[in-house]
C-alpha positions in Angstrom: 7.0 -9.5 36.0 5.8 -7.3 33.2 9.2 -7.4 31.7 9.1 -11.2 31.6 5.7 -11.2 30.1 6.8 -8.8 27.4 9.8 -11.0 26.5 7.6 -14.1 26.5 5.1 -12.3 24.3 7.8 -11.3 21.8 9.2 -14.8 21.6 5.7 -16.2 21.1 4.8 -13.7 18.4 8.0 -14.5 16.5 8.3 -18.2 17.3 8.5 -19.1 13.6 11.5 -16.8 13.3 13.3 -18.4 16.2 12.7 -21.9 14.8 13.9 -20.8 11.3 17.0 -19.1 12.9 17.8 -22.2 14.9 17.7 -24.3 11.8 19.7 -21.8 9.8 22.4 -21.5 12.4 22.6 -25.3 12.5 23.3 -25.4 8.8 25.9 -22.6 9.0 27.6 -24.3 12.0 27.7 -27.7 10.2 29.1 -26.2 7.0 31.9 -24.2 8.6 32.6 -26.9 11.1 33.0 -29.5 8.3 35.2 -27.2 6.1 37.4 -26.4 9.0 37.8 -30.0 10.1 38.7 -31.1 6.6 40.9 -28.1 5.9 38.6 -26.8 3.1 39.1 -23.0 3.0 36.7 -21.3 0.5 39.4 -20.9 -2.1 40.5 -24.5 -1.7 37.0 -25.8 -2.0 36.6 -23.9 -5.3 39.9 -25.2 -6.5 38.8 -28.8 -5.9 35.5 -28.1 -7.7 37.0 -26.2 -10.7 37.7 -29.2 -12.9 34.1 -30.5 -12.5 32.6 -27.0 -12.9 34.4 -26.6 -16.3 34.1 -30.1 -17.7 30.6 -31.2 -16.6 27.6 -30.0 -18.7 25.9 -29.2 -15.4 28.9 -27.3 -14.1 27.6 -23.8 -15.0 24.2 -24.6 -13.5 25.8 -25.9 -10.3 28.0 -22.8 -10.2 25.1 -20.4 -10.6 23.0 -22.3 -8.1 25.8 -22.3 -5.5 26.4 -18.6 -6.1 22.7 -17.9 -5.5 22.6 -19.9 -2.3 26.0 -19.0 -0.9 24.6 -16.1 1.3 23.0 -18.8 3.5 26.4 -20.1 4.6 28.2 -16.7 4.3 30.5 -17.9 1.6 32.7 -15.0 0.2 30.8 -13.4 -2.7 33.9 -11.7 -4.0 35.6 -15.1 -4.4 32.7 -16.4 -6.5 33.2 -13.6 -9.0 36.9 -14.0 -9.2 36.5 -17.8 -9.6 34.0 -17.3 -12.4 36.5 -15.2 -14.4 39.3 -17.8 -13.7 37.5 -20.9 -14.8 35.0 -19.5 -17.4 36.7 -16.5 -18.8 35.5 -12.9 -18.9 32.5 -13.5 -21.2 30.7 -16.6 -19.7 32.1 -15.8 -16.3 30.4 -12.4 -16.3 27.1 -14.0 -17.4 27.2 -16.6 -14.7 28.2 -14.0 -12.1 25.3 -11.6 -13.1 22.8 -14.5 -12.8 24.2 -16.0 -9.7 24.9 -12.6 -8.0 21.4 -11.3 -8.6 20.0 -14.7 -7.4 22.1 -14.3 -4.2 20.7 -10.8 -3.7 17.2 -12.1 -3.9 17.9 -15.0 -1.5 19.4 -12.7 1.1 16.8 -10.0 0.6 13.9 -12.4 1.2 15.5 -14.1 4.1 16.2 -10.8 5.7 12.6 -9.7 4.9 11.3 -12.8 6.7 13.3 -12.2 9.8 12.6 -8.4 9.8 8.8 -8.6 9.4 7.2 -7.1 12.5 10.5 -6.4 14.3 10.7 -2.7 13.5 7.1 -1.8 14.4 8.2 -0.6 17.9 7.4 3.2 18.1 10.3 3.7 20.4 12.7 2.3 17.8 11.2 4.5 15.1 11.9 7.6 17.2 15.6 7.0 17.8 18.6 7.5 15.5 18.3 4.1 14.0 14.7 4.9 13.0 16.0 8.0 11.2 18.3 6.0 9.0 15.6 3.4 8.4 13.2 6.2 7.3 16.0 7.6 5.1 16.6 4.3 3.4 12.8 3.8 2.8 12.5 7.3 1.3 15.6 7.0 -1.0 15.9 3.3 -1.5 17.1 3.3 -5.1 20.1 5.6 -4.8 21.0 4.4 -1.3 21.2 0.7 -2.4 23.2 1.7 -5.5 25.7 3.7 -3.5 26.3 0.9 -1.1 27.1 -1.5 -3.9 29.2 0.9 -5.8 31.3 1.5 -2.6 31.8 -2.3 -2.4 30.1 -2.6 1.0 29.6 -6.3 1.9 27.2 -7.5 -0.8 25.3 -10.1 1.1 25.1 -7.9 4.3 23.6 -5.0 2.3 21.0 -7.3 0.8 20.1 -8.9 4.1 19.7 -5.5 5.8 17.6 -4.2 2.9 15.2 -7.1 3.4 15.3 -6.9 7.2 14.4 -3.2 7.0 11.5 -4.0 4.7 12.6 -1.7 1.8 10.4 -1.9 -1.3 11.4 -4.8 -3.6 11.1 -2.9 -6.9 13.7 -0.2 -6.3 15.9 -2.7 -4.4 15.8 -5.1 -7.5 16.8 -2.4 -10.0 19.3 -0.7 -7.7 21.0 -4.1 -7.0 21.1 -5.0 -10.7 22.7 -1.7 -11.7 24.8 -1.0 -8.6 26.5 -4.4 -8.5 27.4 -4.5 -12.2 30.7 -2.5 -12.0 31.8 -4.7 -9.1 30.9 -7.9 -11.0 32.9 -6.7 -14.0 35.8 -5.8 -11.8 36.1 -9.1 -10.0 35.3 -11.3 -13.1 37.9 -9.5 -15.2 40.4 -9.7 -12.4 39.8 -13.4 -12.3 40.1 -13.6 -16.0 43.4 -11.8 -15.9 45.0 -14.6 -13.9 46.6 -16.9 -16.5 48.9 -19.9 -16.3 48.9 -22.4 -13.5 46.3 -20.8 -11.3 45.4 -23.8 -9.3 49.0 -24.6 -8.8 49.5 -21.3 -7.1 51.7 -19.7 -9.7 49.5 -17.6 -12.0 50.6 -15.0 -14.5 48.8 -11.7 -15.1 47.2 -10.6 -18.3 47.8 -6.9 -17.9 45.2 -5.8 -20.4 42.5 -7.7 -18.7 43.7 -6.5 -15.4 43.5 -2.9 -16.7 39.9 -3.4 -17.6 39.2 -4.6 -14.0 40.9 -1.5 -12.6 38.9 0.7 -14.9 35.6 -0.7 -13.5 37.0 -0.1 -10.0 37.5 3.5 -10.7 34.2 3.8 -12.6 32.4 2.3 -9.6 34.0 4.8 -7.1 33.3 7.7 -9.5 29.7 6.8 -9.9 29.2 6.5 -6.1 30.7 9.9 -5.6 28.4 11.4 -8.2 25.3 9.9 -6.6 26.4 11.0 -3.2 26.6 14.6 -4.4 23.3 14.2 -6.2 21.7 13.2 -2.9 22.7 16.6 -1.4 20.6 18.5 -4.0 17.5 20.3 -2.8 14.5 18.1 -2.4 12.6 19.8 -5.2 15.3 19.0 -7.7 15.5 15.3 -6.9 14.1 12.8 -9.5 11.7 10.2 -8.2 13.0 7.0 -9.7 10.4 4.5 -8.6 
């Protein structure tokens, strides 16, 4: 009986989250159901939109807006960066990716923060192994978030989890802006390296631009290894970032 009362109490206390989750899952189900029914894989959807995105004066704004909101339907973030390079080139594509990507990080962070508020207050949870990692993330948010992005862990998932675990917004903001940059450069330049009839399925590679993309891949991995080694320094030698 007490178990039932506890469950009921939990549901009652978090009823707003259950309502929001139901609405969110409905949107996700409708979106993916529609795209599957109409044979609109993510890359096909972007192909169909590419002409309008490049010719309409509102195309860049629509691209950035969709990029910022795509975590809500779990659209592939990597594909957005590559597409930006393909249709806008390295320069403008990078600008739109940085704006849209950081917007997406904020959207997923605050959605995760909404759903995580009050969930991790259970003392039993704080004492187990998960609680240890949560505490570690809170104590070393800046470098931990940077490392996860430099290692190309799923971008939206990292941001959702950061919000859900209630990490501080300030180090999260700066860590995401810095840590995601090499990946953004890499994917945008990879997209920009695809020349020729891209939409027709027979692109050619610009090897110089591809080499720039590969350079940022190596740079990102090297930076992640440096920061991982830095985390192992004695506590009294560690710099307090924020």
